[in-house]
C-alpha positions in Angstrom: 17.5 -9.7 -50.1 17.2 -9.0 -53.5 14.8 -10.7 -56.1 14.4 -10.0 -59.8 11.7 -11.0 -62.0 10.6 -10.7 -65.8 7.3 -12.1 -67.4 6.5 -12.1 -71.2 2.8 -12.4 -72.4 1.0 -12.2 -75.2 -3.0 -11.9 -75.5 -5.2 -12.1 -78.2 -7.1 -8.3 -78.9 -10.6 -8.5 -80.3 -9.4 -7.6 -83.5 -7.6 -10.6 -84.0 -4.0 -9.4 -83.7 -1.4 -9.9 -80.4 -0.5 -7.7 -78.0 2.5 -8.4 -76.3 3.7 -7.1 -72.7 7.0 -7.2 -70.7 7.2 -7.0 -67.1 10.1 -6.7 -65.2 10.2 -6.3 -61.5 13.4 -5.6 -59.2 12.3 -6.4 -55.2 14.8 -5.3 -52.3 13.0 -6.9 -49.1 13.8 -8.6 -46.1 13.2 -12.1 -44.1 13.3 -13.1 -40.6 13.2 -16.5 -39.3 13.6 -16.7 -35.9 14.8 -20.1 -33.9 12.1 -21.7 -32.2 12.2 -24.5 -30.4 10.2 -27.5 -31.0 9.0 -28.7 -34.5 7.5 -25.6 -35.7 9.3 -22.5 -37.2 8.0 -19.2 -38.5 9.3 -16.5 -41.1 7.8 -13.2 -41.7 9.0 -10.8 -44.9 8.4 -7.5 -46.5 9.3 -6.4 -50.2 9.3 -3.5 -52.2 8.7 -4.5 -55.8 9.3 -1.7 -58.3 8.8 -2.1 -62.0 11.3 -1.3 -64.4 9.2 -1.8 -67.4 6.4 0.7 -68.7 4.1 -2.6 -68.7 4.7 -3.1 -64.9 3.6 -1.4 -61.7 5.4 1.3 -60.7 5.5 0.0 -57.1 3.7 -1.9 -54.3 4.2 -3.6 -51.3 4.5 -7.3 -50.7 4.1 -8.8 -47.0 4.4 -12.4 -46.3 4.4 -15.1 -43.4 5.0 -19.0 -43.4 4.7 -22.0 -41.2 6.6 -24.9 -41.5 6.2 -28.1 -39.9 8.5 -31.0 -39.2 6.5 -34.0 -41.3 9.1 -36.7 -40.7 10.6 -38.1 -37.5 14.5 -37.1 -37.5 16.8 -39.8 -35.9 19.2 -38.6 -33.3 
């Protein structure tokens, strides 16, 4: 998978002026969610966010794991 994010931010400096930043990241990654019997599913993934602007972090590693549970009974 491929994700892209951009963030514009402005902060007040101690002198009262505004400091503007622009961060943009491109993150190629993978996600795996195996089939599991029962009501629970889990997914694991990894991404490699790469900064494309001067205000963004050069490179990083993003790891995640999620669990999903059925919350409502489904009629069959």
